[in-house]
Every structure is written in C-alpha cells, then in structure tokens.
C-alpha positions as a Python dict, from the first residue, in 0.01 Angstrom:
ca = {
    (1, 'X'): (0, 0, 0),
    (2, 'X'): (-166, 303, 127),
    (3, 'X'): (-179, 203, 463),
    (4, 'X'): (203, 102, 461),
    (5, 'X'): (266, 481, 316),
    (6, 'X'): (37, 599, 610),
    (7, 'X'): (231, 464, 880),
    (8, 'X'): (549, 614, 732),
    (9, 'X'): (442, 921, 728),
    (10, 'X'): (292, 897, 1079),
    (11, 'X'): (661, 803, 1240),
    (12, 'X'): (829, 1041, 1092),
    (13, 'X'): (623, 1286, 1187),
    (14, 'X'): (650, 1180, 1547),
    (15, 'X'): (1041, 1140, 1510),
    (16, 'X'): (1062, 1529, 1395),
    (17, 'X'): (826, 1654, 1705),
    (18, 'X'): (1015, 1437, 1935),
    (19, 'X'): (1404, 1626, 1784),
    (20, 'X'): (1262, 1946, 1828),
    (21, 'X'): (1163, 1880, 2136),
    (22, 'X'): (1498, 1765, 2283),
    (23, 'X'): (1719, 2059, 2122),
    (24, 'X'): (1462, 2321, 2297),
    (25, 'X'): (1523, 2169, 2597),
    (26, 'X'): (1916, 2134, 2553),
    (27, 'X'): (1948, 2478, 2433),
    (28, 'X'): (1755, 2579, 2783),
    (29, 'X'): (1996, 2428, 2952),
    (30, 'X'): (2272, 2547, 2819),
    (31, 'X'): (2158, 2893, 2883),
    (32, 'X'): (2073, 2858, 3252),
    (33, 'X'): (2414, 2726, 3313),
    (34, 'X'): (2556, 3065, 3155),
    (35, 'X'): (2371, 3246, 3405),
    (36, 'X'): (2396, 3041, 3696),
    (37, 'X'): (2811, 3028, 3682),
    (38, 'X'): (2933, 3376, 3637),
    (39, 'X'): (3208, 3322, 3775),
    (40, 'X'): (3461, 3010, 3889),
    (41, 'X'): (3355, 2837, 4238),
    (42, 'X'): (3739, 2874, 4336),
    (43, 'X'): (3890, 3233, 4339),
    (44, 'X'): (4243, 3315, 4371),
    (45, 'X'): (4157, 3683, 4550),
    (46, 'X'): (4517, 3810, 4440),
    (47, 'X'): (4446, 3749, 4059),
    (48, 'X'): (4073, 3830, 4010),
    (49, 'X'): (4041, 3908, 3650),
    (50, 'X'): (3661, 3969, 3644),
    (51, 'X'): (3640, 4349, 3599),
    (52, 'X'): (3303, 4333, 3762),
    (53, 'X'): (3428, 4215, 4081),
    (54, 'X'): (3392, 4445, 4373),
    (55, 'X'): (3697, 4345, 4544),
    (56, 'X'): (4041, 4358, 4373),
    (57, 'X'): (4350, 4308, 4576),
    (58, 'X'): (4708, 4390, 4528),
    (59, 'X'): (4946, 4155, 4629),
    (60, 'X'): (5330, 4077, 4677),
    (61, 'X'): (5215, 3745, 4511),
    (62, 'X'): (4966, 3639, 4255),
    (63, 'X'): (5028, 3283, 4320),
    (64, 'X'): (4784, 3068, 4475),
    (65, 'X'): (4918, 3080, 4912),
    (66, 'X'): (5224, 3260, 4848),
    (67, 'X'): (5123, 3604, 4915),
    (68, 'X'): (5205, 3813, 5256),
    (69, 'X'): (5097, 4108, 5230),
    (70, 'X'): (4792, 4244, 5047),
    (71, 'X'): (4595, 4534, 4997),
    (72, 'X'): (4254, 4533, 4921),
    (73, 'X'): (4040, 4799, 4732),
    (74, 'X'): (3639, 4801, 4788),
    (75, 'X'): (3475, 5009, 4495),
    (76, 'X'): (3132, 4865, 4468),
    (77, 'X'): (2840, 4868, 4689),
    (78, 'X'): (2628, 4554, 4794),
    (79, 'X'): (2877, 4349, 4977),
    (80, 'X'): (2726, 4147, 5229),
    (81, 'X'): (2863, 3915, 5504),
    (82, 'X'): (2755, 3616, 5302),
    (83, 'X'): (2953, 3701, 5017),
    (84, 'X'): (3183, 3427, 4827),
    (85, 'X'): (3447, 3638, 4832),
    (86, 'X'): (3527, 3637, 5180),
    (87, 'X'): (3577, 3280, 5223),
    (88, 'X'): (3827, 3278, 4896),
    (89, 'X'): (4030, 3468, 5100),
    (90, 'X'): (4189, 3103, 5203),
    (91, 'X'): (4348, 3097, 4855),
    (92, 'X'): (4601, 3295, 5068),
    (93, 'X'): (4603, 3188, 5373),
    (94, 'X'): (4960, 3286, 5457),
    (95, 'X'): (4892, 3662, 5456),
    (96, 'X'): (5005, 3861, 5743),
    (97, 'X'): (4928, 4213, 5648),
    (98, 'X'): (4575, 4271, 5492),
    (99, 'X'): (4438, 4620, 5420),
    (100, 'X'): (4076, 4696, 5326),
    (101, 'X'): (4028, 5082, 5149),
    (102, 'X'): (3672, 5137, 5080),
    (103, 'X'): (3616, 5392, 4765),
    (104, 'X'): (3264, 5413, 4761),
    (105, 'X'): (3001, 5534, 5023),
    (106, 'X'): (2834, 5248, 5229),
    (107, 'X'): (3050, 4962, 5024),
    (108, 'X'): (3173, 4786, 5334),
    (109, 'X'): (2901, 4822, 5667),
    (110, 'X'): (3089, 4557, 5890),
    (111, 'X'): (3386, 4346, 5967),
    (112, 'X'): (3488, 4102, 5749),
    (113, 'X'): (3472, 3808, 6003),
    (114, 'X'): (3453, 3554, 5717),
    (115, 'X'): (3750, 3604, 5565),
    (116, 'X'): (3977, 3694, 5928),
    (117, 'X'): (3851, 3417, 6072),
    (118, 'X'): (4035, 3199, 5759),
    (119, 'X'): (4373, 3363, 5769),
    (120, 'X'): (4560, 3170, 6051),
    (121, 'X'): (4892, 3369, 5993),
    (122, 'X'): (4744, 3725, 6009),
    (123, 'X'): (4920, 4009, 6233),
    (124, 'X'): (4823, 4318, 6088),
    (125, 'X'): (4457, 4412, 5971),
    (126, 'X'): (4344, 4807, 5854),
    (127, 'X'): (4010, 4923, 5749),
    (128, 'X'): (3977, 5289, 5623),
    (129, 'X'): (3715, 5478, 5488),
    (130, 'X'): (3438, 5207, 5590),
    (131, 'X'): (3102, 5284, 5702),
    (132, 'X'): (3074, 5045, 5985),
    (133, 'X'): (2835, 5193, 6254),
    (134, 'X'): (2882, 4955, 6534),
    (135, 'X'): (3148, 4677, 6609),
    (136, 'X'): (2955, 4388, 6726),
    (137, 'X'): (3040, 4157, 7007),
    (138, 'X'): (3359, 3939, 6916),
    (139, 'X'): (3362, 4094, 6597),
    (140, 'X'): (3722, 3961, 6503),
    (141, 'X'): (3644, 3639, 6577),
    (142, 'X'): (3910, 3571, 6881),
    (143, 'X'): (4204, 3580, 6671),
    (144, 'X'): (4489, 3467, 6849),
    (145, 'X'): (4743, 3602, 6556),
    (146, 'X'): (4650, 3960, 6474),
    (147, 'X'): (4928, 4173, 6704),
    (148, 'X'): (4731, 4529, 6490),
    (149, 'X'): (4392, 4671, 6426),
    (150, 'X'): (4375, 5032, 6207),
    (151, 'X'): (4005, 5119, 6205),
    (152, 'X'): (4018, 5487, 6108),
    (153, 'X'): (3803, 5649, 5924),
    (154, 'X'): (3494, 5418, 5916),
    (155, 'X'): (3222, 5656, 6080),
    (156, 'X'): (3229, 5437, 6380),
    (157, 'X'): (2944, 5523, 6680),
    (158, 'X'): (2923, 5249, 6883),
    (159, 'X'): (3143, 4991, 7036),
    (160, 'X'): (2945, 4719, 7185),
    (161, 'X'): (3046, 4498, 7466),
    (162, 'X'): (3323, 4233, 7377),
    (163, 'X'): (3379, 4437, 7068),
    (164, 'X'): (3760, 4384, 7132),
    (165, 'X'): (3803, 4043, 7325),
    (166, 'X'): (3976, 3753, 7363),
    (167, 'X'): (4304, 3889, 7134),
    (168, 'X'): (4590, 3715, 7274),
    (169, 'X'): (4854, 3868, 7080),
    (170, 'X'): (4663, 4193, 7031),
    (171, 'X'): (4935, 4486, 7103),
    (172, 'X'): (4803, 4803, 6871),
    (173, 'X'): (4466, 4914, 6848),
    (174, 'X'): (4373, 5232, 6661),
    (175, 'X'): (3997, 5392, 6656),
    (176, 'X'): (4105, 5738, 6532),
    (177, 'X'): (3904, 5950, 6336),
    (178, 'X'): (3516, 5804, 6363),
    (179, 'X'): (3226, 5892, 6585),
    (180, 'X'): (3240, 5759, 6896),
    (181, 'X'): (3043, 5933, 7184),
    (182, 'X'): (3053, 5718, 7443),
    (183, 'X'): (3316, 5427, 7578),
    (184, 'X'): (3097, 5183, 7792),
    (185, 'X'): (3255, 4911, 8011),
    (186, 'X'): (3392, 4599, 7932),
    (187, 'X'): (3447, 4706, 7577),
    (188, 'X'): (3792, 4585, 7611),
    (189, 'X'): (3823, 4234, 7786),
    (190, 'X'): (4094, 3972, 7817),
    (191, 'X'): (4356, 4178, 7579),
    (192, 'X'): (4663, 4078, 7807),
    (193, 'X'): (4954, 4267, 7538),
    (194, 'X'): (4755, 4525, 7464),
    (195, 'X'): (5024, 4831, 7450),
    (196, 'X'): (4848, 5131, 7289),
    (197, 'X'): (4526, 5198, 7242),
    (198, 'X'): (4431, 5505, 6986),
    (199, 'X'): (4102, 5662, 7042),
    (200, 'X'): (4197, 6046, 6863),
    (201, 'X'): (3958, 6254, 6691),
    (202, 'X'): (3640, 6127, 6763),
    (203, 'X'): (3337, 6271, 6976),
    (204, 'X'): (3409, 6105, 7296),
    (205, 'X'): (3231, 6304, 7567),
    (206, 'X'): (3199, 6020, 7865),
    (207, 'X'): (3366, 5769, 7972),
    (208, 'X'): (3214, 5529, 8212),
    (209, 'X'): (3354, 5381, 8545),
    (210, 'X'): (3586, 5140, 8480),
    (211, 'X'): (3606, 5174, 8093),
    (212, 'X'): (3982, 5064, 8093),
    (213, 'X'): (3985, 4853, 8382),
    (214, 'X'): (4087, 4514, 8172),
    (215, 'X'): (4370, 4724, 8016),
    (216, 'X'): (4633, 4626, 8296),
    (217, 'X'): (4906, 4617, 8053),
    (218, 'X'): (4865, 4946, 7853),
    (219, 'X'): (5139, 5162, 7781),
    (220, 'X'): (4980, 5455, 7598),
    (221, 'X'): (4683, 5592, 7555),
    (222, 'X'): (4579, 5863, 7336),
    (223, 'X'): (4223, 6069, 7394),
    (224, 'X'): (4301, 6369, 7232),
    (225, 'X'): (4101, 6582, 6982),
    (226, 'X'): (3777, 6482, 7202),
    (227, 'X'): (3469, 6638, 7411),
    (228, 'X'): (3585, 6513, 7735),
    (229, 'X'): (3529, 6756, 8001),
    (230, 'X'): (3610, 6596, 8364),
    (231, 'X'): (3833, 6325, 8410),
    (232, 'X'): (3807, 6093, 8748),
    (233, 'X'): (4048, 5807, 8909),
    (234, 'X'): (3728, 5601, 8836),
    (235, 'X'): (3722, 5656, 8451),
    (236, 'X'): (4135, 5532, 8494),
    (237, 'X'): (4103, 5248, 8700),
    (238, 'X'): (4313, 4952, 8561),
    (239, 'X'): (4558, 5169, 8407),
    (240, 'X'): (4839, 5093, 8685),
    (241, 'X'): (5102, 5061, 8405),
    (242, 'X'): (5006, 5340, 8176),
    (243, 'X'): (5316, 5521, 8056),
    (244, 'X'): (5198, 5806, 7832),
    (245, 'X'): (4852, 5947, 7869),
    (246, 'X'): (4726, 6214, 7584),
    (247, 'X'): (4446, 6448, 7643),
    (248, 'X'): (4495, 6739, 7409),
    (249, 'X'): (4266, 6935, 7247),
    (250, 'X'): (3950, 6811, 7479),
    (251, 'X'): (3703, 7044, 7707),
    (252, 'X'): (3812, 7037, 8055),
    (253, 'X'): (3806, 7344, 8266),
    (254, 'X'): (3962, 7198, 8567),
    (255, 'X'): (4153, 6894, 8739),
    (256, 'X'): (4027, 6775, 9049),
    (257, 'X'): (4220, 6623, 9337),
    (258, 'X'): (4387, 6269, 9287),
    (259, 'X'): (4226, 6264, 8933),
    (260, 'X'): (4546, 6066, 8782),
    (261, 'X'): (4613, 5855, 9125),
    (262, 'X'): (4552, 5546, 8964),
    (263, 'X'): (4813, 5564, 8717),
    (264, 'X'): (5107, 5493, 8922),
    (265, 'X'): (5355, 5427, 8665),
    (266, 'X'): (5273, 5744, 8460),
    (267, 'X'): (5581, 5912, 8303),
    (268, 'X'): (5370, 6139, 8048),
    (269, 'X'): (5087, 6390, 8103),
    (270, 'X'): (4955, 6585, 7796),
    (271, 'X'): (4725, 6827, 7888),
    (272, 'X'): (4729, 7089, 7657),
    (273, 'X'): (4478, 7309, 7464),
    (274, 'X'): (4201, 7235, 7671),
    (275, 'X'): (4016, 7541, 7848),
    (276, 'X'): (4163, 7450, 8203),
    (277, 'X'): (4135, 7756, 8484),
    (278, 'X'): (4205, 7578, 8800),
    (279, 'X'): (4399, 7270, 8922),
    (280, 'X'): (4326, 7146, 9280),
    (281, 'X'): (4682, 7096, 9506),
    (282, 'X'): (4654, 6733, 9495),
    (283, 'X'): (4572, 6737, 9093),
    (284, 'X'): (4836, 6538, 9047),
    (285, 'X'): (4876, 6306, 9360),
    (286, 'X'): (5047, 5992, 9347),
    (287, 'X'): (5242, 6045, 8994),
    (288, 'X'): (5580, 5978, 9164),
    (289, 'X'): (5717, 5865, 8827),
    (290, 'X'): (5608, 6183, 8620),
    (291, 'X'): (5883, 6312, 8416),
    (292, 'X'): (5663, 6543, 8148),
    (293, 'X'): (5359, 6762, 8227),
    (294, 'X'): (5217, 6972, 7962),
    (295, 'X'): (4937, 7289, 8054),
    (296, 'X'): (5012, 7458, 7705),
    (297, 'X'): (4720, 7653, 7583),
    (298, 'X'): (4509, 7657, 7876),
    (299, 'X'): (4327, 7951, 8073),
    (300, 'X'): (4534, 7940, 8436),
    (301, 'X'): (4622, 8259, 8611),
    (302, 'X'): (4722, 8044, 8915),
    (303, 'X'): (4971, 7776, 8951),
    (304, 'X'): (5025, 7694, 9326),
    (305, 'X'): (5343, 7622, 9520),
    (306, 'X'): (5232, 7258, 9653),
    (307, 'X'): (5104, 7178, 9315),
    (308, 'X'): (5363, 6952, 9231),
    (309, 'X'): (5444, 6821, 9569),
    (310, 'X'): (5445, 6494, 9432),
    (311, 'X'): (5584, 6468, 9106),
    (312, 'X'): (5960, 6463, 9223),
    (313, 'X'): (6075, 6330, 8944),
    (314, 'X'): (5960, 6611, 8695),
    (315, 'X'): (6164, 6709, 8433),
    (316, 'X'): (5948, 6852, 8175),
    (317, 'X'): (5699, 7144, 8275),
    (318, 'X'): (5518, 7355, 7963),
    (319, 'X'): (5292, 7639, 8105),
    (320, 'X'): (5366, 7842, 7805),
    (321, 'X'): (5037, 8055, 7652),
    (322, 'X'): (4826, 8073, 7963),
    (323, 'X'): (4716, 8368, 8188),
    (324, 'X'): (4957, 8350, 8445),
    (325, 'X'): (5090, 8707, 8629),
    (326, 'X'): (5347, 8531, 8833),
    (327, 'X'): (5483, 8208, 8927),
    (328, 'X'): (5728, 8133, 9193),
    (329, 'X'): (6070, 7928, 9227),
    (330, 'X'): (5908, 7679, 9500),
    (331, 'X'): (5638, 7613, 9251),
    (332, 'X'): (5864, 7462, 8961),
    (333, 'X'): (6136, 7367, 9248),
    (334, 'X'): (6073, 6941, 9191),
    (335, 'X'): (6207, 7079, 8778),
    (336, 'X'): (6502, 7287, 8908),
    (337, 'X'): (6621, 7008, 9156),
    (338, 'X'): (6641, 6756, 8885),
    (339, 'X'): (6838, 6973, 8651),
    (340, 'X'): (7143, 6936, 8865),
    (341, 'X'): (7141, 6560, 8719),
    (342, 'X'): (6912, 6549, 8461),
    (343, 'X'): (6822, 6754, 8120),
    (344, 'X'): (6545, 6945, 8251),
    (345, 'X'): (6311, 7228, 8127),
    (346, 'X'): (6032, 7458, 8229),
    (347, 'X'): (5845, 7670, 7934),
    (348, 'X'): (5701, 7987, 8062),
    (349, 'X'): (5675, 8175, 7722),
    (350, 'X'): (5343, 8374, 7597),
    (351, 'X'): (5191, 8450, 7964),
    (352, 'X'): (5121, 8827, 8098),
    (353, 'X'): (5373, 8781, 8358),
    (354, 'X'): (5453, 9105, 8570),
    (355, 'X'): (5768, 9231, 8542),
    (356, 'X'): (5866, 9255, 8910),
    (357, 'X'): (6135, 9086, 9166),
    (358, 'X'): (5876, 8801, 9207),
    (359, 'X'): (6068, 8667, 8895),
    (360, 'X'): (6442, 8709, 9016),
    (361, 'X'): (6470, 8350, 9029),
    (362, 'X'): (6465, 8311, 8641),
    (363, 'X'): (6792, 8547, 8624),
    (364, 'X'): (6968, 8280, 8868),
    (365, 'X'): (6850, 7994, 8723),
    (366, 'X'): (6929, 8103, 8378),
    (367, 'X'): (7271, 8170, 8483),
    (368, 'X'): (7290, 7837, 8688),
    (369, 'X'): (7153, 7559, 8436),
    (370, 'X'): (7412, 7362, 8231),
    (371, 'X'): (7136, 7267, 8035),
    (372, 'X'): (7144, 7485, 7716),
    (373, 'X'): (6736, 7355, 7620),
    (374, 'X'): (6630, 7531, 7962),
    (375, 'X'): (6880, 7829, 7934),
    (376, 'X'): (6691, 7936, 7583),
    (377, 'X'): (6340, 7853, 7756),
    (378, 'X'): (6391, 8106, 7998),
    (379, 'X'): (6567, 8359, 7778),
    (380, 'X'): (6202, 8346, 7541),
    (381, 'X'): (6017, 8447, 7901),
    (382, 'X'): (5862, 8815, 7888),
    (383, 'X'): (5646, 9041, 8098),
    (384, 'X'): (5458, 9309, 8088),
    (385, 'X'): (5563, 9643, 8220),
    (386, 'X'): (5438, 9752, 8608),
    (387, 'X'): (5350, 10118, 8569),
    (388, 'X'): (5626, 10224, 8813),
    (389, 'X'): (5878, 10094, 8538),
    (390, 'X'): (5673, 10180, 8231),
    (391, 'X'): (5948, 10463, 8134),
    (392, 'X'): (6240, 10251, 8126),
    (393, 'X'): (6077, 9885, 7954),
    (394, 'X'): (5931, 10115, 7696),
    (395, 'X'): (6263, 10293, 7621),
    (396, 'X'): (6433, 9938, 7655),
    (397, 'X'): (6126, 9784, 7397),
    (398, 'X'): (6180, 10070, 7172),
    (399, 'X'): (6545, 10025, 7167),
    (400, 'X'): (6537, 9641, 7107),
    (401, 'X'): (6249, 9653, 6855),
    (402, 'X'): (6503, 9913, 6666),
    (403, 'X'): (6737, 9581, 6706),
    (404, 'X'): (6444, 9328, 6585),
    (405, 'X'): (6561, 9089, 6918),
    (406, 'X'): (6262, 9125, 7115),
    (407, 'X'): (6035, 8856, 7109),
    (408, 'X'): (6151, 8727, 6747),
    (409, 'X'): (5945, 8515, 6588),
    (410, 'X'): (6270, 8220, 6601),
    (411, 'X'): (6135, 7897, 6795),
    (412, 'X'): (6336, 7691, 6981),
    (413, 'X'): (6323, 7328, 6959),
    (414, 'X'): (6075, 7115, 7207),
    (415, 'X'): (6255, 6901, 7466),
    (416, 'X'): (6079, 6625, 7327),
    (417, 'X'): (6186, 6623, 6957),
    (418, 'X'): (5943, 6392, 6866),
    (419, 'X'): (5631, 6589, 7049),
    (420, 'X'): (5340, 6677, 6879),
    (421, 'X'): (5273, 7018, 7017),
    (422, 'X'): (5102, 7251, 6798),
    (423, 'X'): (5322, 7560, 6711),
    (424, 'X'): (5090, 7692, 6508),
    (425, 'X'): (4821, 7771, 6775),
    (426, 'X'): (4738, 8116, 6804),
    (427, 'X'): (4925, 8256, 7064),
    (428, 'X'): (4713, 8517, 7345),
    (429, 'X'): (4788, 8845, 7319),
    (430, 'X'): (5010, 9060, 7542),
    (431, 'X'): (5012, 9409, 7530),
    (432, 'X'): (5321, 9631, 7659),
    (433, 'X'): (5558, 9252, 7712),
    (434, 'X'): (5923, 9267, 7701),
    (435, 'X'): (6171, 9019, 7724),
    (436, 'X'): (6220, 8942, 8095),
    (437, 'X'): (6607, 8903, 8059),
    (438, 'X'): (6648, 9217, 7917),
    (439, 'X'): (6582, 9421, 8202),
    (440, 'X'): (6834, 9435, 8399),
    (441, 'X'): (6800, 9253, 8748),
    (442, 'X'): (6855, 9566, 8993),
    (443, 'X'): (6574, 9730, 8795),
    (444, 'X'): (6314, 9505, 8871),
    (445, 'X'): (6045, 9644, 9117),
    (446, 'X'): (5867, 9508, 9440),
    (447, 'X'): (5510, 9523, 9471),
    (448, 'X'): (5377, 9665, 9772),
    (449, 'X'): (5286, 9400, 9993),
    (450, 'X'): (5637, 9227, 9939),
    (451, 'X'): (5797, 9634, 10071),
    (452, 'X'): (5534, 9655, 10325),
    (453, 'X'): (5618, 9292, 10474),
    (454, 'X'): (6009, 9363, 10489),
    (455, 'X'): (5930, 9730, 10612),
    (456, 'X'): (5725, 9578, 10895),
    (457, 'X'): (6050, 9328, 11016),
    (458, 'X'): (6351, 9550, 10897),
    (459, 'X'): (6236, 9883, 10900),
    (460, 'X'): (6294, 10130, 10628),
    (461, 'X'): (6544, 9906, 10361),
    (462, 'X'): (6706, 10015, 10088),
    (463, 'X'): (6589, 9848, 9717),
    (464, 'X'): (6859, 9621, 9650),
    (465, 'X'): (6782, 9448, 10026),
    (466, 'X'): (6387, 9426, 9911),
    (467, 'X'): (6479, 9239, 9588),
    (468, 'X'): (6718, 8977, 9773),
    (469, 'X'): (6419, 8957, 10067),
    (470, 'X'): (6161, 8896, 9801),
    (471, 'X'): (6374, 8654, 9587),
    (472, 'X'): (6474, 8461, 9934),
    (473, 'X'): (6118, 8395, 9991),
    (474, 'X'): (6095, 8217, 9713),
    (475, 'X'): (6402, 8049, 9687),
    (476, 'X'): (6660, 7853, 9908),
    (477, 'X'): (6955, 8018, 9740),
    (478, 'X'): (7242, 7827, 9641),
    (479, 'X'): (7582, 7919, 9714),
    (480, 'X'): (7574, 8042, 9322),
    (481, 'X'): (7315, 8228, 9359),
    (482, 'X'): (7392, 8406, 9700),
    (483, 'X'): (7732, 8546, 9544),
    (484, 'X'): (7522, 8679, 9227),
    (485, 'X'): (7252, 8842, 9435),
    (486, 'X'): (7547, 8982, 9658),
    (487, 'X'): (7693, 9101, 9389),
    (488, 'X'): (7442, 9269, 9257),
    (489, 'X'): (7339, 9437, 9587),
    (490, 'X'): (7668, 9576, 9593),
    (491, 'X'): (7646, 9742, 9257),
}
C-alpha cells in the first residue's frame, strides 16, 4: 500500500511540472507574437489609423484602389528605401497625382522609387522640403506614365548621369529652389516629350557643353536666380526648338558673338538684372524669330546700331534702368518697323539719356505710332539736361514738379501682361532728369560734333537745319515725319 501511495505522489508531481512548462511556453509565444506584428501586413495608404506611422496620406477616396489623388505628409525620420510603407502604395494603384510634403528634417533623403514603380497610372509627382542630396541614375524607374515632376526645396546638390532618363511621357520638370551648382552632360537623356525645364533659384555657375543636347523638343528653359557668368552656343547645343529662355538675375557681365545662335526658334530672351556691360555686335546673330528681348537692370552704356540686325521679328525691346546716355533710331529700327503691323514697344525709362537732338526720333515715333503701349512707353522716357540748356529745363522741371506731372510714380503695364519683371527693383538715380517729351523739340540742343559736321558740309546753318540734319542721320524719315519736321523748322 505504501508503494502504491508513493507512485501516485511521484506521478502527480511529474504532471504538475509538465503543465507548468507548457503554460510557460505558451505565454512566451504570445509575448513574441505581440511584439513581432505591430501592424497588419497589408496597409491601405489612404486609411492609415496608426498614429505611430511616419506617413499619412489624405486622398480623394479612402477605399482600396479607388483614389486618384494623394497628398502624403512625412512627419518622422528614419524612413529607409526598404520600409514596408512603400510597397503598400499598391493599395491605391489608380493614383494619378501623388505629393509628398516632408515636415521633419532628414525624414526623406531619397526618391521613393519602390512606391513609384507600382503606380502604373501615375502622371504627376511632387516632393517638397525633403533632404534629397542627389538624384541617382534612373531614380524614377523609367516610368512610362509620369508627365510632371516637381522637386522643390529638397536641398539637391548633385544630378548624376541619367538622373532623368527614359521617361517617354515626361513634359514638365521643375527642380527649383535647390542647391545645384553644376550641370553635367547626359543628366537629361531620352526625354522626347520634355517641354518645360525649370532650374530657377539654384547655385548654378557651370553649365557643361552639351548639357542640354538631348532636349531637342524643349520649349521653355528657366535658369533665373543663379550664378551663371557666361553663356556660349556650345552650352545651349540641342535646343533648336526652344521658344523661351529666362536668364534673369544671374551674374553675366557680357554677351559674346553668336552666344544664342543654336536657338533657331527662340522667341523670348530674358536677360534682366544681370551685370551686363558689353554686348558684341553679333551677340544675337541667328535669332531671326526673336520677338521679345529684355535687358533691363543691367550696366549698358552703349547699344550699337547693328546689334539687332538679325532680329527683324522683334516687337518688344526693354532697356530700362541701364546707363545709356543716347540711343539712335537705327538701333531700334527692327522694333519700330514692326510697329506698323504688330503691337510693338520700346522701353527706355530709367536711363541717364542726354537731352539733345539725337533723341528727336522719340517725338516722331510717339506721334506716328498707333499703339497706346508704345506711346506711353516713349512718354515715360526722361533725360538729363545739358549745360547749354540747363536753365530752360530746370525752369520747366520746377513747373512740372508743382503740377506733380514729372516722373510720377504711376506705372504702365508691361507689354506682356503675364511677365514676371520685378518692378520693385530699386532704380538708379538720374540727376536733373526731366521727361523728354515735356521739352519742346525746337529747344533740344545739338552736340558740337553734329554742328561741326554740318558746318563742314553746308557752311553755317541755323539751329533748325542742325536739328533736321541730326535727325536724318538716325532715321529715314517717313512722309509724316518729314511733314512734322518741316513744320517745326518753319515755326
């Protein structure tokens, strides 16, 4: 009996130990499961409820595979290219518009290619405020559907070879407000439909020869607000279909011969607010289709007669806020000739032009033109009184100041109503300036060299003859102009 009791006790003890071990194992398994699966394997990126998620997307539909637009916000750092959130974008495979707004420094340092590659209908991609230092080759997985890419304010410094490549439908690419200092060859490769390229507000100072050579169908190129000091035709190779080139607010001091001759189809060339002091005679050679040329806010002291020889289609010439002391009719003839059939305009406001008979053509052109924009632009021209005429002009200026009509603060609209010319730029001060057309034409003095030339030919002419001769040297008079000057001479 004792033996039986002993065996029963031993058996009960063994069973108790086994049950304890089994329960302990089960508890461990449950603990491991809870920590290993913090979120479900499948995530609908438009319906993320976990507040710990670093990515939250706001979509036009939260239903699976129904959203076409998603604005995604990245709030935390630590995202890697292998993060499970990127493959989860397959939950919204119908997305056409996708935007990433990065709200934390260093939260996104790469192009999320593993999200893009799964979106077969994606057309518009935007990434703002990331820390994407470089764009690697084929960063956008050769997408065949994307039409627009905007990479604004991402601290990009380096565009590697083939960074933008094999994207057959890409038409608009903006990489503005970054830190790119150099543009190498073959960054843009096999992009047959790229029409607009924006590289504004970077640190660009070096454009390698042929850096645009694959962009044969580009229409608009924006390089404004950079540090470009020189432009050559080799830099612009391949842009034969470019229509608009914006080089405003750079550091150019001169424009050399045939600098833009590769741009056979160029219609608008914007060179405002550089430091241009010299333009060679053939700087705009080959630009037979150019219609708009803006050079305001530079340091030009001369603008020679033959400089626009090849630009016979020009309708807008902006030379405001330079250092010009005179300009002849022959110089602006291409624009004035087009005024007869098109709406043309010449802007000369803000230059220290000398008040003399070399500017007589402004009076006649103002009276001849049928275009109100041209008329207003010419009426804004001011000049600096010469010593021989200082008393008359100073008296006239005092009278006009009393009437608040001279160089008033009102501004006329720019010829191109959509233009982004900076009218807030501080203008150079012009001492003793007066509105040119407020001075009677017969009161304009003629420089000594003109008087001497006429005296050698005709003897000692009267003042009106001097004025007529000076004007005829800068313009082939139209019948109306001849009649006007004859009347002035008689008076």
